[in-house]
TORDODO-7749 format. One record per residue (C-alpha): z, y, x; residue in three letters. Coordinates in steps of 0.1 Angstrom, whole numbers, plus 5000, padded with zeros to 4 digits. Layout:
N
ZYXALA...
This chain:
686
539949575097MET539549225082ASP539049165045VAL540148815034THR537448615016SER538248504981LEU537748154970PRO534848074946SER531848304941SER533848624935THR534248684971SER534649004991THR532849065024PRO534748855049SER534749115077ASN534649485082SER531249635090LEU532149665126GLU533149295128ASP529849195112LEU527949395137LYS529549195165GLN527948885150LEU524549005160PHE524448845195THR522148815224TRP520548505207VAL519548725178ASP518048985201TYR516148715218LEU514648585186VAL513848935175PHE512149005209SER510048695206LEU508548835174LEU507549155192LEU506148945220ALA503948745197VAL502549065181SER501949215215ALA500448895227GLY497748905200ILE496849245212GLY496649115248VAL494348835236PHE491949055218TYR492149315245GLY491449095275PHE489748785261PHE488048895229LYS487049245236ARG485549455209ASN481849495211LYS481649825193GLY483050045165SER481949795139GLU483949525156ASP486949745162PHE487249895127LEU485649615106MET486349295127ALA482649255130GLY482549165092ARG482948795101ASN486648725094MET487548415074SER489148415040THR492748305046PHE493848555073PRO492248835054MET494248735023ALA497448725044MET496649075057SER496249205022LEU499749085014ILE501149235046ALA499649575042SER501749695013PHE504449425009MET506449615035SER510049615046ALA510749845017ILE509849564994THR512049315012LEU515049535010LEU514449744979GLY513649454954THR516949274960PRO518749604957ALA516949674924GLU517849334909THR521449364921TYR521949704904GLN519649704874TYR518749334865GLY515649134864THR513349364843MET511649484874TYR510349124881TRP507949174852LEU505849404874ILE504549074887GLY502749034854CYS500649344862SER499349154893TYR497448924870PHE495549224856LEU495249404889VAL493549124909ILE490749054884PRO490049424880ALA489949474918ALA487749164923ALA485249214896TYR485149594888LEU485949784920TYR485149544948LEU481449484940PRO480649854943ILE482249894978PHE480649564989PHE477149684980LYS477650014998LEU478749825030GLU480650125041CYS483450165066THR485150445047SER485850395010ALA485450765005TYR481750745014GLU481450644977TYR482650984967LEU479851154987GLU477150934972ARG478550984937ARG479751344938PHE479551554970SER480451555007ARG483351805000SER484951554976LEU484651285003ARG486551495027SER489051595001PHE489751224991GLY490151135028SER492551415034ALA494751305005ILE494750945017PHE495751065052THR498751255039VAL499750965018GLN499650705046MET501350925072VAL504250985048LEU504350625037TYR504350495073MET507250725081ALA509350605051VAL508450245056VAL509750255091VAL512750485087TYR514350335056ALA514649975068PRO515450075103ALA518350285090LEU519650005067ALA519549745095LEU521149975121SER524150035098GLN524749675091VAL523549475121THR524149735148GLY520549745159VAL520150095171ASP518150315147LEU516050495172TYR515350185193VAL514150015162SER511750305153ILE510450325189CYS509849945190LEU507949935157ILE505550215167PHE505350105203GLY504349745195VAL501949855168CYS500250095192ILE500249835219PHE498449565200TYR495949835194THR496249915235VAL494949755267LEU491749725289VAL490049985310ARG486750135298GLU484250325320ARG483850685312GLY480450835304GLU479151195307PRO479051395275PRO476051345252GLN473751625243ASP475351845217GLY478651655217GLU481751855208ASN483651925241PRO486951855224LEU485751505214ILE484551435249TYR487951545265CYS489851335240ALA487651035248MET488251085285ARG492051075279LEU491850755259VAL489250585281ALA491850395301PRO492950225269LEU491349955248ALA492649835214PHE492849505197GLY491249655166GLY491049505131MET490949145143LYS494249195161ALA495749365131VAL494649085107ILE495848795129TRP499048975136THR499549035099ASP499048665093THR501748575118VAL504048835104GLN503548715068VAL504648365079VAL507748515095ILE508548725064MET508348425040TYR510348205064THR513148465067ALA513348555031MET513148195018LEU515648065043GLY518248325035VAL517848284998VAL518047904998LEU521147915020GLN522748164997GLY522047954967VAL523647654984VAL526747854993ASP527147994958GLU527147664941GLY523447614933GLY520747764912PHE522447704879ALA525547894890ASN523648184903VAL521648214871TRP524648174847SER526548434867THR523748684865ALA523248604828TYR526848664820ASN526649004837SER523549094815THR521349104845ARG518848854831ILE516549054808GLU512849034803PHE512349164767PHE512749544767GLU509749634745PHE510749994739SER507650224737ALA509750524749ASP508050634782PRO511450764795THR512850414795VAL513050334832ARG511749974830HIS510149824799SER507449554794VAL504949834789TRP505850054819SER505949754842LEU502849574830VAL500649874821ILE502150134843GLY502449874871GLY498749794867TYR497750154874PHE500250174903THR498849854920TRP495149904912ILE495350234931ALA496250014961ILE494049704955TYR491149884939GLY490450194959VAL492950224988ASN491150245022GLN493449995039ALA492649725014GLN488949815009VAL488549805047GLN489949445047ARG487649335019TYR484649425040LEU485749235071THR484548905056VAL480948785055ARG480248795017ASN481648924985GLN482848574972GLN485048545003GLN486748874994ALA487248764958VAL488748434970ASN491048624993ALA492248834964LEU493148534944TRP495048384973ILE496748714977ASN497848704941LEU499748384946VAL501448514978GLY502248844962LEU503848694931PHE505848444952LEU507248714975LEU508248924945LEU510048634929THR511948544961ILE513048904966CYS514048954930ALA516048624930PHE517748734963ALA519349024943GLY520948774919LEU522248564948VAL523748874964ILE525448964930TYR526848614927THR528348654961LYS529849004955TYR530448994917GLN534149064921GLY533949314949CYS530849544950ASP530249654986PRO528949994974LEU532150074954LYS534249924981GLN532750165006GLY531649895029LEU528050015027VAL526650355016THR523250255000THR521849974980ALA519149885005ASP521949785029GLN523149505006LEU520749235018PHE521349285055PRO525149285047LEU524748965028PHE522848805057VAL525448905083MET528348815060ASP527048465050VAL524848365079LEU526148575108GLY528148285123HIS524848095129LEU523348215162PRO519748325158GLY519648335120VAL520348715117PRO517648755144GLY515148575122VAL516048795092PHE515649115112VAL512348975126ALA511248925090GLY512149275079ILE510449425110PHE507349215103SER506949395071GLY507149735088ALA504849625117LEU502149505094SER502249815072THR502050055102VAL499249865120SER497249855088SER497750225083GLY496750325118LEU493550125117ASN492550265083SER493350625093LEU491250585124ALA488350455103ALA488350735077ILE488851015103THR485950895124LEU483650835094GLU484651125072ASP485351395096PHE484351335133VAL480851195126LEU480151445098ILE481551775112TYR482051735150ALA479651485166SER477151325142PRO474951185170ASN477750985188MET476650645201ASN478550325193ASP480450305225LYS481750655221ARG482650585185LYS484750295196THR486650505221LEU487250785196VAL488550525171SER491050405197LYS492150755204GLY492550825167LEU494750515163SER496950625192LEU497050985179GLY498050875143TYR500750645158GLY502250945176ILE502051165146VAL503650915123SER506350855148PHE507151225147GLY507151225109PHE509950965109VAL512251235121PHE510951475094VAL511851195070ALA515251175084GLN515851545077GLN514551505042LEU517051225037GLY519851465048ASP518751715022VAL518251484992LEU521351274996GLN520351014970ALA521150644972SER518450464953LEU516550144960PRO513850214986VAL511150044966GLY511350304939VAL510550584964ALA507550394977ALA506050324943LEU506750684932SER504850824963ILE501950594955PHE501950714919GLY502051074928MET499351064955ILE497550744949GLY497250804911GLY494951104915PRO492850914940LEU492550624916LEU491450874889GLY488751024911MET487150684919PHE487550564883THR485950884870LEU482950824892GLY482650454887MET483150424849PHE482050764835PHE478450834844PRO478551184829TRP481151314854ALA479951564880ASN481451694912SER483052004896LYS484751784871GLY486051544897ALA487451824919LEU489151994889ALA490551674876GLY491951564909THR493651894916LEU495151894881MET496351534885GLY498051604918LEU499651924905ALA500951754873PHE502451444889THR504051634918PHE505551874892TRP507151584873ILE508151384904GLY509651664924LEU511251824894GLY512951504885ALA514151454920ASN515651794922ILE517351744888SER518851414900ARG520051564933SER521851824912GLN523551554891GLY521651644859LEU520051294855MET521650954859THR520450594854VAL522850344840PRO523550044862LYS524649694853LYS528449634855PRO529849624890LEU533449554899SER536049594927THR538649394909GLU538849134937HIS538549364966CYS541449324990ASP540649655008VAL538749964997LEU537250145027PHE537450515027THR534150545045SER531250325056ALA529850275090ALA527450565090SER527050885071ALA523350905076VAL521650895041PRO518850665032THR515250785025LEU515150594992ALA515950904973GLY512851094985MET511351054951VAL513551014921SER514050704901GLU513450864868ASN513850784832GLY516350614809GLY519250834819GLY521451064800ASP519551314780ASP520851634795ASP519651944776GLY519152144808ASP516551894821VAL512851924810LEU511951614790GLY508951534812LEU511351484841TYR512851174823HIS509351004825LEU509750664841SER508350654877TYR506350354867MET504050584846TRP503250834874TYR500050664885SER498750614849ALA499550974840VAL497751104871ALA494750874866CYS494250984829PHE494851344838THR491951324863VAL489651154839ILE490351374809ILE490151704828VAL487251574849GLY485151494818LEU486051824800LEU485052024831VAL481851814836SER480651874801PHE481452244803LEU479552284835THR476652054828GLY477251684827ALA475451444851GLN472451274835ASP473250894836PRO469550814837LYS469050964872THR472150794888LEU471850514914ASN473150224892PRO475050074922ASN477450364919LEU478450284884ILE480349974873CYS478649794844PRO482049764827PHE481049594794PHE478749344812ASP481749244833ARG484549234807VAL482549144775ALA479448934786PRO479748754752PHE478449064734LEU474849054722PRO472349194747GLU471249474724ARG474849604721ILE475549574758ARG472249764766ARG473550064745LYS476950044763LEU475250084796ARG474450444786PHE470950444801HIS472350444836VAL469650434862GLY466750414838GLU465050714855CYS466450644889TYR464050754916ASP464150534947ALA461650744967SER463751054974THR465450945007GLU465451225033GLY464351485008THR466151804998ALA466851654964GLU468851374980LEU470851615001LYS471751814970MET472451504950ASN473751214972PRO474150984942SER470350944941ARG470050734972ALA467150514979THR467150134979MET464850125009ILE465950205045SER463950425068GLU462250125083THR460950015049GLY463449725047GLU465549645017THR468849825018ASN471449585005LEU473749874998ALA471549974968PHE470749664948GLN470949744911PRO473949634892SER472349624858TYR470249314848PRO467349494831GLU466849714862LEU466549404884LYS463849274861GLU461849604862LYS461449634899VAL458249544916ILE458049294945GLU456349514970THR457149725000LYS458950034991GLY460649884961PHE463649664955TYR463149294959LEU465549094937PRO467748834954ARG469248524938GLN472648584953ASP473148934939ASP476548994925ALA476349134890ASP
């Protein structure tokens, strides 16, 4: 059924959904296939011609990557297809307030670069959760790793299913083919060359040996392949998004017309200063709440920390973070403005109310097919850009999950004496295994979508998941790094309470919304100029965007608990502060850690970093005597095993261990230049 286009910017979609699908031709499939071929080709290159030399090379890229590709990989890791589809949908329905979350980036990047990053860089660890063992206990290291594993497996399932569903309903690209291609290519550029098997080592777990034998015929591109593929995919993402938006602006009469149309519809707003935490988006929730949401990613998330440590030195990592800030903010701006362009196109005939599409995350693909579908190859570039976001996120997730499983579980509980070649093979097997598991969870996600039946922007679901799971992890690390009195009992109690509290709020709000008890007002949408109202859209399969509710700011129904109205942007902050408050209370009740005995490298010298202008006598007091009685001679003793935070600065060979250089200036001045003690270096990062 054809729908006649209206003149001017108040147009209705020019074709039915089935007609639009026909515009996705073999040329577009060819362009899309070329993207997959490029990604696979990078895996072939690093599989055949740049083979990994060991587990360090596979998981950490040999710690010799350059700054720019690492910065691009940071962008790609969590600016997924959900961002590319969810942000335009958000702006289209609710206006430009969400764009202010970009202001939080200017707080997140300095905090990550100068507060969290130096601690991980000095530890020179593969797993970020090794910090938790050194600071608290081995059980907390395992607990943190397990939480991250659940988070990433769920996130990868959502980040693949939601965009694949939206694209399948609008472009005609088969849903299950899309899902299989994403996971297949990701696993492939982690799969290639034959390895020779070896007999089992003495004391090796037989299950590990059998798994290694199964994976032995495969070799993986590893972190280098992931980072370089991410770089290519970021270029494709920016090209696709920028090209579509610029063409849309031209078609709709220029930037001024798009802006004035959005302004007249009240979509341009940046000054909601309400202090009410139930207001869905305010300056405070987006800047402060957004800070806690994103610092959980850039400060302590394994996928990002692992990338920081792939470069040669700390300054390179800091530079990459600042480059990442520019790219991150630019992509957010492009995606947010895309929503205004889409509204200008459909201001007189909303495709959602018209029934042409079923969910908001289908609006951008619809716009592309409607406006640019007549240009062969252009829809293919757009689909390639969206899938680039999904590919980069999945590849990052697989590599980071392999790293923490090997370091935090296999080497600790199953086979601690494994040699480096065996570690590499096990890492490859873990990447393959997590790819298969995540692929299976996509179909679990589909069933969850059938149950929840909510049509919300997919970006909200992603940020809510990171708030509910990533927030408690952020709290655990922050408690350890900034509060030297915290002990392992406090950290465990706080993390459990943080998880329970945020899941109670998030799931309770989602259930209330699914029952129609909570609503969020949208900006005005019209069907006044629609020539046809479709009784049904192309597909009845619901989106996954409603997995976690888009809370706050809705009608104040008396049957809904007030906490359920809390804006989803506050989830991470609430979780983090819950962990800190409960953690400190339990620590003092059970016997607080003595700051004097702590390894100073495990505590961030907060006031030295953020207030270096304060007089030295004041800053000395604000260091809370951390490390003043630190004993560097306890390595290998029972005391060290009972208290991992008291680790030596000297390796077993008597050489300086760079992982334990003191962070506090006066401690550097106190050390003696002799064997068995720390030797200061001019390039130490304070």
